[in-house]
N, C-alpha and C positions, 0 to 999 in steps of 0.2 A: 596457910599462906607462908609458913616459915621458910620454905625452900623455893618459893616461886620467884623467878627473876623477871623483872619488868624492864623492858627496853623500849624507849620511845621510837626507835627507828625500825621496829619489827612488829609484825602482826601475829596473832595467835592463829595458826592454821585451822581451817574448818572444812569438813566435807559435808556439803549440803545436799539433801535429797528432796527436790520439789515434788509435791503431791498434786495430782490433777483429778478433778471430778467433773463428769459431764452430766447429762440428764439423769442417768441411772445413779444408784447408790454406790456403784463400784468406784473405788479410789485407785488411780494408776500412779505409778512412780515414773517420773521423767528421769533422763540421764543425770548422774550426779554432777554437781558443780563444786569444784575445789578452789579454795583460797589458800595460798601459801606464799612464803617469802621467796624472792628471786635472787638473793645474794647470800653469800656465806657469812657466818659470824666471824668476828675478828679475834685476835689473840686475847684481848682483855675480857671478851665475853667467854672465851674458853676458860680463862682463869676463874671467872665467877662460877661457872658450872662445876669445875673441879673442886673449888672451895666448898660449894654446897654438898657435893658428894662426900667430901671428907667429914662434914658434920652429920650428914644423913646416916651414914653407915653405922653410927653409934647407936641408932635407935630402930633399926630395921632387921628383919629376919630373911628377907629376900628382896632382890632388885630386878624389876622387869624393864627391858629396854625395847622401845619401838623406834626403829630406824627406817622410816618410810618416806622421808622427804629428801629431795635433791639438795636442799639448802637448810637442813635442820641443825640441831645442836650436837649430833653425834659425829664428831670429827675424828681424825686419826689419834690426836692426843687424848680425847675423851675415851676412845676405844681402849687405848693402853691403860688408862685409869681404871676402866671397868675390869680389865684383866687383872690388875693389881688388887682390886677389891675382892675378886674371886679367890685369889691366892690367900687373902686374909681370912677366908672362911665364910664369907657371905655368898650364898648362891646367887648367880647372875644368869638370867635367861634372856637371850636376845632374839628379836624377830626383825627381819629386814626384807623389803621387797626386792632390792637390787644389789645389796652389798653383804649378804650373809657370809660370803667367803672371807670377808675382812675381819671377822670376829674370831679371835684365837683364844684357846684355853678357857672358854666359858661355854655354858650350855646354849645351843642354838635351836630355834624352832621355825624352820621354813615350811611352807606347804610343798606339795610334791613338785609343782612347776618351778618354784623358786629354787628348790634343792637341785633339780636337774640343770636349770639354766645357769646356776652359779658355777657349774663344772663344765658343761658342754655348750653353753650359749643357748639361744632359743631352740626349742625342739617341739615338734608337733605333739599335741596331747595324745593322739592315738598311738604314738610310739612309746608311751610310758605305761608299762605293765608292772605287775607286782614284783616279778623277778628283777626287773630293772631298778625299781625303787629299793629293793633289799641291797643291791650292789651300791647304790648311791649313798644310802645311810652309812654303810661301812666306810665308804671313801671319805665322807665328811668326818667321821670319827677319827680316821687316820690323820686327817689334816689338823684337827683341833685338840684331840686327845681328851675330850670331855663328852658327856652324854649328848646325844642328838635326838631330837623329836622331829618327825615329819608328819604333818597333818594331811589327810587325803579326802576330806569332805565325806561323802557318803560311804567311802571305803574305810573309814576309821582313821586311826593314827598309829604311828610306830614309835617305840622307845628303844634306844640302843645305848647301853652303857659300857660297851666293849666286851661284855660277856655273852649276852644273848639278846636277840631282837624280840621284843614283845609287842604284839598287835592288840590294840584296844578297839573294839568294834564301835561303829556309830549306832545311833538310835533313830529309828524311822520317825519322820515328822510328816503329818498330813499337809498337803499343799492348801493354800499358797504359802510359799516360803520366801525368805529374803536372806541370802547368805552374807550380805555386807555386814562387817563387824563380827562375824563368827570367829575369826582368828583372834581378835582382840579379847573377845569373851573367853575363849579357850585359854589364852595367856593368863588372864586375871584369875580364872578358876584353878588352873594348874599351879600358878605361882602361890596362891593362897594355901593349897593343899601341900605342895612341896615345902614351902616355908614353915609349915606346921609339923614337918617331919614325916609326911606320908611318902612311901617309896615312889620312885619316879614312874614306874609302870601303872601304879594305881592312881597316881595324881593325873596321869594322861587320861585314864578312863573317866575321872571326875571332870576334866576339861571337856571331854566329848559330851558328857551329860549336860554341862552348862551351855555349851554352844548349841545343843539341840533345843534348848529353851529359846535362845536368842534368834535362831533362824525362823521360828514360828511367829515372830513379831513383825508385822508389816508396818513400815513407817517409823520403827524404833530400831536403833542400831546398837548391837553389841551389849545388850544388858540381860542379866539373869539374877534375880534376887535369891537369897537363901531359901525363902519360902517357895519360890517357883522351882528351884532346883530340887528341893525335897519332894514337892508334888510330882515332878517329872520322874524322880527316882521310884516313887510308888507306882506310877503308871508303867514304867519299864519292868518292875518286878511282877506286876500282874500279867504283863505280856509274856513273861517267862524268858 
């Protein structure tokens, strides 16, 4: 709790997934219900966040940023602070649903639709092929001058550090599956590996492995324990 900021006029955002069960034993997921803030933070709140970041960077090996809310804590001032932290030698990896193009000089991790939309605006999924994504990842690198990750679900993930594009394959998971939270699980696993000194392309492969655990959990979002990841790794090895 050392770095948690408690504000009386804001709520902790929550993504809730109602589960429904009828006569049979089959459990169904209803559409997700989201709870989030509807106003932006003020300057004093920004000052608190930046102050916490100043203290935090003395104790961490990597910083993961989730910018998914319209009125979250990642403002322009905070983004600039994150850029400065990266310059000080702490790896910073950002994930954002609608604003990935606003992050400069740090590692970014959009999925393929976010990566395309940030450059071209909305585009139909069937217009996104592998050749197109290879062009997109290079364009993002040209904009930020730092490594870029693009996750592509069942099609694996890409890592580009300005030298070569490396594709990490995905791992098959038997249905039923639930992809909600897979990106967050990928980020946590990738960040843990990358912060421990694992090269980016191999850390991406580790992220894919962890997310393949997560999507097999119905009713549980974005989790994969070390024990589960190790078990999944042994399963993948046996599959060849």
